[in-house]
N, C-alpha and C positions, 0 to 999 in steps of 0.2 A: 488585392490582398485577401487571403482566405477568410471565410467567416470565422468570427471568434478571435481574430488575431489583432484586436485593437490594442493589445498590450505592446505590440511592436511599436517602437518609438525611436526617434532620432535624437541623439545627444550631440549638440554642437559645442565644441570647445575651441577656444582660441588660445593657443599656447605661444608664448613668445620665447624664442631662442635665437638671438641674433637676427631678428626679423619676425614677421607674423607667419604663424603656421596654423592653418585652419584644418581641423579634423572633424569628420562626421562619422559617428559610430552608430551602426544600426544594431539594435538588440532584439532578440526574439522573445518568445513567451517565457523562457527560463533564462533571463538575462543575468548571468552570474559572473561571467569573466569581465569584470569592470575595469577596463583600461589597464590591465595588469602589465607592468613593464613600461608604462608611459610616464610615470612620475619619476622625475629625476631632480636632483637638487637645483640644477640650473633653470628648471621650469617653475620653481616655486611650489606652492602648496595647492593641490586640487581637492575639492570637497565634493562628496557625493551623498545625497540623501535619499536615493531610491534603492533600497536593498530588499530583495525578494526571498521570503523564507520557504522556498520550495526545495527542500533538501534533495539533491541529486545523488548523493552518496560520495561526492568528491569534496575533499577538504579545501574549500575556497570560499570567497565571500558569497553571501546570499543576499537576495534583494526582496523588498516588500512589494505587494501587489499595488500597482498604480492605476489600474483601470478595472471597473467592475465587470466588464464583459469577459475578461479572462477568468475571473472567479465563477461567473455563470457557466462558462464552457467546462471548467473542471468539475463543478458541482453536477451539471447535467450528465457528464460522462460517468461520474461515480454512481449517481442514481441508476442510470441505465445498466451499469455493470452488475449491480446487485440483482437485477432481474434477469439479464441476458447471459451472464457468465455462469457456467456450471459450478456447483459447489466442489470444493477440494476434497471433502470427506463424505463418505457414504453414511447410511444409518449406523448408529452405534447401539449396542444393547441398552445403554443407559439413556439414549436420546436419539430419536429419529432426525433425519435431515429436514430442515425447514423448507417448505414449498415456496420458493421465492416468486413463482408466477402468480401468487396471490397478493403481491405487493402492488402499490400504485405509485406512479410518478407524482411528485409534488407539483403544485400548480406553477406555471411559468414565473420566473423571477426568483424562485427560491434558491438561496445561495448558502454555502457552508463556510464556516470559519476555517480557512486553510492554514492558519497559524497555530496548529495543534498537532499532537502526535497522530500518526496514521490510524492507530486503533480507535482513538477518540473521534477522529474525523469520520470514520466509517460507522461508528456507533451513532453519531449525529445523523448521518445519512439514512441509516436504517430506521432510526426513530422518526424522522420526518416522513418516511415512506409508510411506516405503519400508521401514523396519524392521518396520512392522506387517504388511506384505504378505507372504504366504507365497511370492510369486513372486520376490521380490528379496532379495539378500544385499548389504548395504552393505559394501564393502571399504575405502572411504576417503572422507573429506570434506576439502575444502580442501587437496588435495595440491599442494604447491608444487613447481614445476619450477625447479631451480637449476643454473646452469652452474658456479658456484663459490660458496664461502661469501660470503654477503652480496649475491649478485647473483641476484635472482629474475626469471625470464623470464615467469612466468605461474603460474596456479593452476587446478587442476581442481576444480570445485564438488563433484562426486560421481563416484566410480567404483563401479559396482554390477554385480553379476552377475544377469542375467535367467535364472532357473533353468529356465524353460520350454523355451527353445531352447538354453540353456547359453551364451549369448553375454555378452561383457563390454561394458559401456556406459560411456562418458564422458558424463555428463549435465550440461549447463550450464543454470543457472536465472537468469532476470532478471525483475524486477518493475517495470513501467514504465507511465507515464501520459503521454499526449501530447495537446496542445491544438492543433487544426488552425487555422492562421491563413491565410486566403485572400488572395492577392495577385494582381496582374496577371500575374505571371510563374510562377504555380503556388502550391502550398501550402508553408507552413512547418509543421514539426511539433516545436515546443519542448515541453519538459516543464514542470511547475509551476514548477520552477527553470529559467528559460529558457536557462541554460548547458547543460542537458541537451538532447538532440536525437535524434529517431528515426533520421535518416539517419546520424548519427555513430555511434550505437550499433549499427546494422545493419552499418556498415563495420567496426567494431571486432570484432564477432562473427565476421564472415566472413574477415577478414584476420589475426585473432590468436587469439581465444578458442577457436574451434571447430577450429583446425588445430594446436593445441599438441601433441596426441598424434602427429600425422603428422610434424610438424617437429622434435620433440625426443624421439623415442621412446627414444633412448639415455640420456636423463636421467630416464626414468620409474623407479619402484621396480623393482628388477631382476627380481622374479618376474612382472612384467607385460610385459616388453619384447618377448618372443617370441610373445605372444598377440595374436590379432586383436581390435581394439577398435572398436566402432561408436560414432559420435558422434551424440548427440541433444541437442535444446535445448527448453526450456520457457520461453516469455516470457508472463508472467502480468500482466494489466493491462487497460487500457481506453483507447479513443480518444474524444476529445471534439470534436465539431463546434461551431462558433459558432452561436448561436441564430438569427442572420440569414444563415447560409451559403447561397449559391445552390445548392450541391450538396455531398454528403458527400465527405470526403477519400478519395482512392484513391492508395495508394503501394505500391511493390514489396514483395511478401511479406506485406503486411497481410492478416490473415484477414478476409474480407468478412462472416463470420458471428461475428466477435468482439464483445466487449462494446462498446457505444457509449453516450456521454453527450453533454451539451451544456455549453458554457461561455459566459460573458459577463463584461464588465467590471462592477465594482461600481457604476459610474455608470449602467449600463443596467438595474439590478435593479428599480427602482420602476416603470419603464415596462413591463418584461417580466412581472414577477410581480404587479404591482398594489400598491396601498397596504397591503392586508391580507395581504401575503406571510407565509406560515408555513413557514419553512425551518429545518431541523435540521442541525447540524454532524456530518459523518461523521468521527470521529477517525481519525488516520492509520493505526493498525493495521487498520482496517476498509476502507481504500480498495480493496483487491483484491476485496472481497466483493460479489457481486450483491445488489441491494437486497431482493430477495425473501427472502434468507436473514437479513435484519435485521428482518423482521416481528415486532412485539411488543417490540422493543428500544427503549427510550426514550433519546433523545439530547438533547444540549443545544440549546436554541433559538439560532438565529443572530440577533445583534443588528445590524440594518442600520446603526446609528450607530457600530458598532465600527470603529476605524481599521484598515484592511487594508493590510498591508505584504508579503503573500505570498498565493499562491492557497489557497483553502479549499474543500474539497468539502462539498456540502450535499445533502440530499434534500428534496423538496417533497411536501407532502401531496396536491397536485393531479396531479403527474406521477410515474410510477414510473420515473424516470430519475435517475442521479447528475448533478449539476451542479458545475462548478468556477466559483467566483467569483474573478476576478482583479483585482489593483490596476489602476487606470485607466492606468498607464504600461506595462502588460504588452503584449508581451514586449520587454524592453529589449535583449536579445540573442537572436538566433535565426538559424538557418542555413537557407538555401533548399534545396529539393529539387534533386538533381543533374539 
């Protein structure tokens, strides 16, 4: 069994239907298809209490982690991805790209809480890495800028001191994935949830998130108000070009050397991958992780007959690329590039 696959387990069920029927079901690290279709009235009631909250993007049952080694494997992959994966976004006028090679891996055994949203998960990962680095001192996380009680103007993801030059940094983190949709008038860049959008996020960062310190210095914690603060940003994620795109997407401030994948509609899968497609679901906590960091990690097989109501990330045995498979109606909402 591959290293880190101790989540793989056997579930033995004895079902009686006119005699004894013994079933052995083997589940992988994203064990979410829990005996679907096996429960029939004549079999009585089956109860399951291992449900893993690793959202794959498919609307079906999810399961809870049952062994710590799987959490360790996911946590280590996320930590490494923050150092090894190139940033999605280049320097902005309002904030330079953070140098991730200055981070340090936490000591062995450090695990993350996987039962939270992806953005919060990556914030925790970055926080642990900053705290593990001898170069940085974390002075605050999630510092809210309030004008008055109950009126929050914004929030600083991290306030850290870079001990090497002795400077104070406001560091903003975002974890984003965008699917390039080619049109006659240019590219759209919606997220897996098409209400999200690269151009909208870029505008929000430049007009609000990265200028909070400059705009509301008098509302910062008092001990930092008179000190120079450098603003930096880290946008972690991947851009996905359509499998039939005539050219790769190019948009302002996108890192040309950033991670790239491909996407397609579920109705295009049979033609593109072939009838013997072998695809595995990448659970949401692992979306930011380059596939080479997942070598040896067993994932749940994607069922092409599964009803798809949202985008799901998969990996293919034939191509070392992440793919997003989108519902046929995607994107329902998207914003054009300016």
